[in-house]
C-alpha positions as CSV (number, residue, x, y, z in Angstrom):
1,M,0.0,-0.3,0.1
2,K,1.1,3.6,-0.8
3,P,1.8,5.6,2.3
4,P,-0.7,8.6,3.0
5,M,-0.7,11.8,1.8
6,P,-1.5,15.0,3.4
7,R,-4.2,17.3,2.4
8,V,-3.5,19.8,0.0
9,S,-4.8,23.4,-0.2
10,R,-7.3,24.7,-2.8
11,S,-5.0,27.4,-4.2
12,M,-3.4,27.9,-7.5
13,S,-0.1,27.1,-6.8
14,A,-1.3,24.1,-4.9
15,R,-3.3,22.9,-8.1
16,L,-0.5,23.6,-10.4
17,L,2.7,22.1,-7.6
18,G,0.8,20.1,-5.2
19,H,2.4,20.8,-1.5
20,L,5.6,22.5,-3.2
21,G,2.8,25.1,-4.1
22,D,1.3,24.9,-0.4
23,L,4.8,25.3,1.0
24,G,5.1,29.0,-0.9
25,V,7.7,27.9,-3.7
26,V,6.5,31.1,-6.0
27,D,7.2,33.6,-3.0
28,L,10.9,31.9,-2.5
29,L,11.4,32.0,-6.6
30,L,9.6,35.5,-6.8
31,D,11.7,36.7,-3.4
32,P,14.4,34.4,-2.5
33,T,15.5,36.5,0.0
34,G,12.5,38.2,1.5
35,A,10.6,34.9,1.4
36,K,13.5,33.2,3.2
37,A,14.2,35.9,5.6
38,R,10.2,35.6,6.6
39,D,9.8,31.8,6.5
40,G,12.8,29.9,6.0
41,A,14.2,28.0,3.0
42,M,12.0,25.4,1.6
43,S,14.1,22.4,3.0
44,Y,12.9,23.7,6.5
45,R,9.5,24.6,5.4
46,M,9.3,21.1,5.0
47,L,10.9,20.3,8.2
48,Q,8.3,22.7,9.9
49,R,5.2,21.2,8.6
50,T,6.3,17.3,8.9
51,P,5.3,16.5,12.7
52,G,1.6,17.9,11.2
53,W,1.5,15.9,8.7
54,Y,2.5,13.0,10.6
55,A,-0.4,14.1,13.2
56,E,-2.7,14.0,10.2
57,T,-2.2,10.8,8.5
58,A,-1.4,9.3,11.4
59,S,1.2,7.4,10.2
60,K,5.3,7.5,10.6
61,T,5.5,7.4,6.7
62,F,3.5,9.7,4.0
63,R,3.8,10.7,0.6
64,L,4.1,14.6,-0.7
65,D,3.5,15.5,-4.1
66,M,6.4,17.6,-5.0
67,A,5.5,19.7,-8.6
68,G,4.6,16.0,-10.1
69,K,7.2,14.0,-8.0
70,T,6.4,11.7,-5.3
71,V,8.6,12.8,-2.1
72,I,8.2,9.8,0.8
73,F,9.1,11.1,4.6
74,T,9.7,8.2,6.6
75,K,10.6,8.3,10.7
76,D,9.9,4.5,10.8
77,P,12.9,2.5,11.7
78,A,11.2,-0.3,10.4
79,V,10.9,1.2,7.2
80,Y,14.3,3.0,6.8
81,K,16.5,0.8,8.5
82,A,15.2,-1.3,5.3
83,V,16.1,1.5,3.2
84,L,19.4,2.2,4.3
85,G,20.4,-1.7,4.8
86,S,18.5,-5.0,3.9
87,Q,16.7,-3.0,1.2
88,K,18.9,-0.8,0.0
89,H,19.8,-2.6,-3.7
90,H,16.4,-1.0,-4.1
91,F,17.9,3.0,-3.9
92,T,20.5,4.3,-4.9
93,T,21.8,8.0,-3.5
94,S,19.4,10.7,-4.7
95,D,19.3,11.7,-7.5
96,G,18.0,15.3,-7.3
97,F,20.9,16.4,-5.3
98,R,23.5,14.5,-7.4
99,K,22.2,16.9,-10.2
100,V,22.8,19.8,-8.0
101,I,26.5,18.6,-7.3
102,E,26.8,17.5,-10.7
103,Y,26.3,21.1,-12.0
104,F,29.4,22.5,-10.2
105,D,31.3,19.5,-10.9
106,E,31.1,16.0,-12.2
107,N,33.7,14.6,-10.0
108,V,32.7,16.2,-6.5
109,L,32.9,13.4,-3.7
110,F,29.1,13.5,-3.3
111,A,27.9,13.5,-7.2
112,L,30.6,9.8,-7.9
113,K,29.0,6.5,-8.3
114,D,29.2,2.7,-7.5
115,K,32.9,2.2,-8.4
116,Q,34.4,5.3,-8.6
117,W,32.9,6.4,-5.5
118,A,34.0,3.7,-3.9
119,H,37.6,4.0,-4.9
120,V,37.7,7.6,-4.7
121,R,36.1,7.1,-1.0
122,K,39.0,4.8,0.3
123,V,41.7,7.3,-1.5
124,T,40.0,10.6,0.2
125,T,39.3,8.7,3.8
126,R,42.6,6.8,3.8
127,A,44.1,10.5,3.3
128,M,42.2,12.6,5.9
129,A,43.0,9.6,8.6
130,M,46.6,10.7,8.0
131,Q,46.1,14.1,9.4
132,D,47.6,14.8,13.0
133,L,44.6,16.5,14.9
134,D,46.9,17.4,18.1
135,G,46.8,20.4,16.9
136,L,43.6,21.3,16.4
137,P,42.2,22.7,20.3
138,Q,45.5,25.0,20.2
139,S,43.8,26.2,16.5
140,V,40.2,26.5,18.1
141,G,41.7,28.9,20.7
142,E,43.5,30.7,18.4
143,T,40.9,31.3,16.1
144,I,38.3,32.2,18.8
145,E,40.2,34.7,20.3
146,K,40.4,36.1,16.4
147,C,37.3,36.2,16.2
148,I,36.2,37.6,19.7
149,R,39.1,40.8,18.4
150,R,37.0,41.4,15.0
151,C,33.4,41.5,17.3
152,P,31.7,45.0,18.3
153,R,31.2,45.7,21.7
154,H,27.8,46.0,23.2
155,T,26.6,49.3,23.5
156,T,26.3,49.7,26.8
157,H,28.5,46.8,28.8
158,H,31.4,47.4,26.4
159,G,33.3,44.5,28.2
160,I,30.7,42.1,26.2
161,V,31.1,41.1,22.9
162,V,28.3,40.8,20.3
163,M,28.6,37.7,18.1
164,E,26.5,37.6,14.6
165,P,27.3,33.9,14.0
166,E,26.6,34.2,9.8
167,D,29.2,36.8,10.0
168,V,32.1,35.3,11.5
169,L,32.1,31.3,11.9
170,P,31.9,30.4,8.4
171,Q,35.5,32.5,8.3
172,A,36.5,30.7,11.6
173,T,35.6,27.2,10.3
174,F,37.2,27.7,6.9
175,D,40.5,28.6,8.3
176,L,40.2,25.6,11.0
177,F,39.9,23.5,8.4
178,H,42.1,24.9,6.0
179,K,45.4,24.9,8.9
180,I,44.6,21.4,9.8
181,M,44.0,19.6,6.6
182,F,45.7,21.5,4.0
183,K,48.3,23.3,6.7
184,W,47.5,26.0,5.1
185,D,45.9,29.0,6.6
186,P,43.8,31.5,4.6
187,D,43.1,33.8,7.2
188,T,39.9,34.7,6.6
189,V,38.8,35.9,10.0
190,S,40.9,38.5,9.9
191,N,39.7,39.4,6.2
192,D,43.1,38.2,4.4
193,A,42.5,39.6,1.3
194,D,43.3,36.3,-1.1
195,G,41.1,34.2,1.3
196,M,38.0,35.8,0.9
197,V,38.1,35.8,-2.3
198,L,38.3,31.6,-2.1
199,L,35.3,31.7,0.9
200,R,33.2,34.1,-0.7
201,D,33.1,32.1,-3.9
202,A,32.4,28.9,-1.7
203,M,29.7,30.1,0.3
204,T,27.7,31.8,-3.1
205,C,28.4,27.6,-4.1
206,A,26.9,26.1,-1.1
207,S,24.4,28.5,-1.1
208,A,23.3,27.8,-3.8
209,M,23.5,24.2,-3.7
210,A,21.9,24.4,-0.6
211,A,18.4,26.5,-2.4
212,R,18.6,24.0,-5.3
213,S,18.1,21.0,-3.5
214,G,14.6,22.0,-1.9
215,V,13.7,22.9,-5.4
216,P,15.8,20.9,-7.7
217,L,14.4,22.3,-10.9
218,E,17.5,22.3,-13.5
219,W,15.6,24.5,-16.0
220,L,15.7,27.0,-13.1
221,W,19.4,27.2,-12.7
222,R,20.2,27.5,-16.2
223,L,17.9,31.1,-17.0
224,P,19.7,34.1,-17.5
225,L,19.1,35.6,-14.4
226,A,21.8,37.5,-12.5
227,A,21.3,35.0,-9.4
228,N,22.5,32.3,-11.6
229,R,25.3,34.4,-13.4
230,K,26.4,35.2,-10.1
231,V,26.9,31.4,-8.5
232,D,28.1,30.4,-12.0
233,A,30.8,33.4,-11.9
234,A,31.9,31.8,-8.2
235,R,32.0,27.7,-10.0
236,D,34.2,29.5,-12.5
237,A,36.5,31.0,-10.2
238,L,37.0,28.5,-7.2
239,R,37.4,25.8,-10.3
240,V,40.5,28.0,-11.2
241,N,42.1,29.3,-8.0
242,T,41.8,25.0,-7.0
243,I,43.5,24.6,-10.1
244,A,46.1,27.4,-9.4
245,F,46.0,26.0,-5.6
246,I,46.9,22.9,-6.4
247,E,49.8,23.6,-9.3
248,K,51.6,25.8,-6.2
249,R,51.5,23.5,-4.0
250,L,53.2,20.6,-6.6
251,A,55.7,23.1,-7.0
252,V,56.3,22.9,-3.2
253,L,56.7,19.5,-3.3
254,A,58.7,19.0,-6.6
255,R,61.5,21.4,-4.6
256,Q,61.4,19.4,-1.5
257,A,61.8,16.6,-3.2
258,D,65.3,17.9,-3.9
259,D,66.0,19.0,-0.6
260,E,67.5,16.7,2.0
261,G,65.4,18.1,4.6
262,A,62.1,17.4,2.9
263,S,59.0,16.8,5.3
264,S,58.5,13.4,6.3
265,V,55.1,11.6,5.4
266,H,53.7,12.7,8.7
267,D,53.9,16.0,8.2
268,A,51.8,15.5,4.7
269,S,48.9,17.3,4.8
270,L,45.8,16.2,3.0
271,L,46.6,18.0,-0.4
272,D,50.0,16.3,0.0
273,C,48.5,12.8,1.0
274,M,45.9,13.4,-2.2
275,L,48.9,14.7,-5.0
276,V,50.6,11.9,-4.2
277,A,47.6,9.4,-4.7
278,A,47.4,11.1,-7.9
279,M,51.0,10.6,-9.2
280,D,50.7,7.5,-8.3
281,G,47.7,6.8,-10.2
282,K,45.3,6.1,-7.8
283,L,43.2,9.7,-8.6
284,T,42.5,11.5,-11.9
285,Q,43.4,14.7,-12.6
286,A,39.7,15.4,-12.5
287,E,39.3,13.1,-9.6
288,L,42.1,15.3,-7.4
289,V,39.9,18.1,-8.5
290,G,36.7,17.0,-8.1
291,Q,37.7,16.1,-4.0
292,V,39.4,19.6,-3.2
293,L,36.4,21.2,-4.9
294,S,34.5,19.1,-2.2
295,F,36.4,20.4,0.8
296,F,35.8,24.0,-0.5
297,F,32.0,23.4,-0.8
298,G,31.1,21.1,2.0
299,A,34.3,21.3,4.9
300,F,33.5,24.3,6.8
301,E,29.4,25.8,6.0
302,T,27.8,22.9,7.9
303,T,30.3,23.2,11.0
304,S,29.8,26.5,11.4
305,Y,26.1,25.8,11.5
306,S,26.3,23.5,14.0
307,I,28.9,25.3,16.2
308,A,26.2,28.2,16.2
309,L,23.6,25.7,17.3
310,M,25.4,24.4,20.2
311,L,26.7,27.7,21.6
312,N,22.8,28.9,21.4
313,H,21.1,26.3,22.8
314,V,24.3,26.4,25.6
315,A,23.4,30.0,25.6
316,A,19.7,29.1,26.4
317,H,20.3,26.7,29.3
318,P,22.3,28.1,31.6
319,D,22.1,25.6,34.0
320,V,24.0,23.3,31.6
321,Q,26.6,25.8,30.7
322,D,27.3,25.8,34.5
323,R,27.8,22.4,34.8
324,L,30.0,22.0,31.9
325,R,32.3,25.0,33.0
326,A,33.0,23.2,35.7
327,D,33.2,20.0,34.7
328,L,36.0,21.4,32.0
329,H,37.9,23.3,34.9
330,A,38.2,20.2,36.8
331,A,39.9,18.8,33.8
332,F,41.6,21.7,33.1
333,P,42.4,23.4,36.6
334,D,44.8,26.0,34.4
335,G,42.4,27.2,32.1
336,K,41.3,27.3,28.4
337,A,45.0,27.6,27.2
338,S,45.7,24.4,28.5
339,V,43.3,22.4,26.4
340,T,46.1,20.6,24.2
341,S,44.7,17.7,22.8
342,L,41.1,16.2,21.4
343,A,42.2,13.1,23.4
344,A,41.7,14.8,27.0
345,L,38.6,16.6,25.7
346,E,36.9,13.6,25.1
347,Q,37.8,12.1,29.3
348,V,35.1,15.1,29.9
349,E,31.7,13.3,29.8
350,Y,29.7,16.0,30.0
351,L,31.0,17.7,27.4
352,N,30.4,14.4,25.0
353,W,26.6,14.3,26.2
354,V,25.7,18.4,25.2
355,F,27.9,17.3,21.7
356,D,25.5,14.2,21.4
357,E,22.4,16.4,22.7
358,T,23.1,18.4,20.0
359,M,23.5,16.5,17.5
360,R,20.9,14.2,18.1
361,L,18.1,17.6,18.4
362,V,19.7,19.5,15.7
363,P,21.5,17.3,13.7
364,H,24.4,18.3,10.9
365,V,22.3,15.7,8.6
366,F,18.8,16.2,8.9
367,V,17.3,14.2,6.3
368,V,19.1,11.1,4.4
369,P,17.7,11.6,0.9
370,R,17.6,8.2,-1.4
371,S,16.1,7.3,-4.6
372,C,13.8,4.5,-5.5
373,V,15.5,2.4,-8.8
374,T,13.4,-0.6,-8.6
375,S,9.7,-0.6,-6.8
376,C,9.3,-3.0,-3.6
377,T,7.7,-2.7,-0.7
378,I,8.7,-2.3,2.7
379,H,6.9,-3.0,6.1
380,G,3.7,-2.7,3.7
381,V,4.5,0.8,2.1
382,T,5.2,0.1,-1.4
383,I,7.7,2.6,-3.3
384,D,7.8,2.7,-6.4
385,A,10.7,3.6,-9.0
386,G,11.3,7.1,-9.4
387,D,10.2,8.2,-5.5
388,E,12.8,10.4,-3.7
389,V,12.7,8.7,0.0
390,L,14.0,11.0,2.6
391,V,14.7,9.5,6.1
392,D,13.9,11.9,9.1
393,T,16.7,11.6,10.9
394,L,15.3,14.9,12.9
395,H,12.0,13.6,13.7
396,A,13.4,9.8,14.4
397,S,15.3,11.7,17.1
398,Q,12.8,13.1,18.9
399,D,10.9,10.0,18.7
400,E,9.8,8.0,22.0
401,A,10.3,5.2,20.1
402,N,13.6,5.5,19.4
403,Y,14.1,6.4,22.7
404,A,12.4,4.3,25.2
405,G,11.6,6.1,29.0
406,Q,12.2,9.6,27.4
407,T,9.4,12.0,27.5
408,D,11.1,15.3,26.3
409,L,13.2,14.6,23.6
410,D,12.0,18.2,22.3
411,Q,13.9,19.5,24.6
412,F,17.7,20.1,25.2
413,R,18.9,18.0,28.3
414,P,22.5,16.5,28.2
415,E,21.4,14.7,31.5
416,R,19.2,12.5,29.6
417,F,23.1,10.3,28.1
418,G,23.3,9.7,31.8
419,N,20.8,7.3,31.4
420,V,20.4,6.1,27.5
421,R,22.9,5.9,24.8
422,L,22.9,7.6,21.5
423,N,20.6,5.5,19.4
424,K,22.7,5.7,16.1
425,T,20.1,4.0,14.1
426,A,17.7,6.9,15.0
427,T,20.0,9.7,15.6
428,M,22.5,10.3,12.2
429,P,24.3,13.7,12.4
430,F,26.8,12.8,9.6
431,G,24.7,10.9,7.5
432,V,24.7,6.4,7.8
433,G,26.8,4.3,5.9
434,S,28.9,4.2,2.8
435,R,28.0,7.8,2.1
436,M,28.9,9.5,5.6
437,C,30.5,12.6,5.8
438,P,34.2,11.6,5.5
439,G,35.2,15.1,7.6
440,R,32.6,13.5,10.3
441,K,36.3,13.5,13.0
442,I,37.5,16.9,12.8
443,A,34.4,18.3,12.7
444,T,33.2,16.7,15.8
445,G,36.7,18.0,16.9
446,E,35.7,21.4,16.0
447,L,32.4,21.3,17.9
448,K,34.0,20.0,21.0
449,A,36.9,22.1,20.9
450,F,34.8,25.3,19.9
451,L,32.2,24.5,22.9
452,A,35.0,24.1,25.7
453,Y,37.2,27.4,24.8
454,A,34.2,29.3,24.4
455,V,32.8,28.3,28.0
456,M,35.6,28.4,29.6
457,G,36.4,32.1,28.6
458,W,33.5,33.7,28.9
459,K,29.2,33.7,29.6
460,L,27.5,32.9,27.0
461,T,23.6,34.5,26.6
462,R,21.1,35.3,24.1
463,P,19.7,39.0,23.6
464,A,16.7,38.9,26.0
465,G,13.3,37.9,23.9
466,L,14.8,36.8,21.0
467,P,13.4,34.4,19.5
468,F,15.3,30.7,18.9
469,L,14.2,30.6,15.2
470,M,16.4,28.2,12.9
471,D,16.5,27.7,9.1
472,T,18.5,25.5,6.8
473,S,21.5,25.6,4.2
474,L,23.5,22.9,3.7
475,G,22.7,22.2,7.3
476,L,20.6,22.9,10.1
477,G,21.6,26.1,11.3
478,M,20.2,29.6,13.1
479,R,18.2,31.8,11.2
480,K,19.9,35.0,9.6
481,G,19.5,37.7,12.9
482,Y,18.2,35.5,15.5
483,G,21.4,33.5,16.7
484,T,23.0,36.3,18.3
485,L,25.4,35.6,21.2
486,L,26.7,37.7,24.1
487,W,30.0,36.8,25.2
488,E,31.2,38.0,28.7
489,P,34.8,37.7,29.5
490,L,35.1,35.2,33.0
């Protein structure tokens, strides 16, 4: 049996576009900036409506008519575990998302398929595993101090720093990733001109990917509109700069090869490891460029959103913040600068609980998309070839069926993990299986190190009366203008 479908209104847009019309897609296309500021991105609007659709259909699996395309939402573990596991041969990665990514480069990691995907992922994952993350806490601390220096002071309490996450955190995470993985500091936090050019182009592309994933209508991307021309220019410029970046590093490696004091393999950056793989024939030139582009597109923005969400939740819950600060100072009595390794941070149990609770309540990956390639029936649900299935990890993580005995799963309460463990079959903040985010280790380290340094050095609060509004881009984050953080030095 096909899953139930919630009602569609009688509006003209809904008659033409189904549920997509009811979500306000026409307004979003006509006035993208204003409509997004009012009601959020298309994917966020769907997430907001999802609880009501579950209730209306009295089902944990339902389908939507999205301009003639059937999209199936499910938070039912009996369905989604099969889609992602025992019945995964009926599915492939999302066709819509792949088309969005391929528009920017067909060799970007997330666009690859089958054997090419497995091969490139293996090379990239191995290269990432060789990177030393011990210096991450120190780099995070240095980056936070730079961020604080550039933020404005409070109008009445001049010791308090006012931080708008969307203006600062993408630069921080962009710098951190490249310092750790490429041994190169673009220093965008200090507004370095060359680094800012790369960051702006990367953010333009990432924002376009997010918007187009919500409304994957290819013909729209090719219209002769100013917005499309801006995206195309950013894509082309980023590709040119990526190739130049690679060639510059190749020249450095060539000089080092003639130098008896050349760096050992243990000092090799992620880019160095991939360059060696390319020279050994394990990656083609196109695949090499595609993987470096992957990191420019996806290695910083979602992490910045998650940092903003975590800091805002901690700021909104002073009891959590106080306990976390006390536990961190007990572990590091010499202060925030004495946090020297991720391994040491991992020993602070409550920090891990706060991280897990953030990932459960507001995960990096809020849906896991799959496209059905052969019709099948799973747990009584008929899924036709061509249907898009969205595993709703956001609401699965808030379903009591997945966390027995927990009746407040819509609340931020890290203490719950003193009694239960993170259900990794329901909470999938970095995706699942072979398509899981290859950068999850550094993202996890950044989040924990950022939170620890911030809480040990500052009291974090939110402006009184500011609504807690979220939105989506490539990941779930705070809506622009609603994630303001006040940093009061301790």
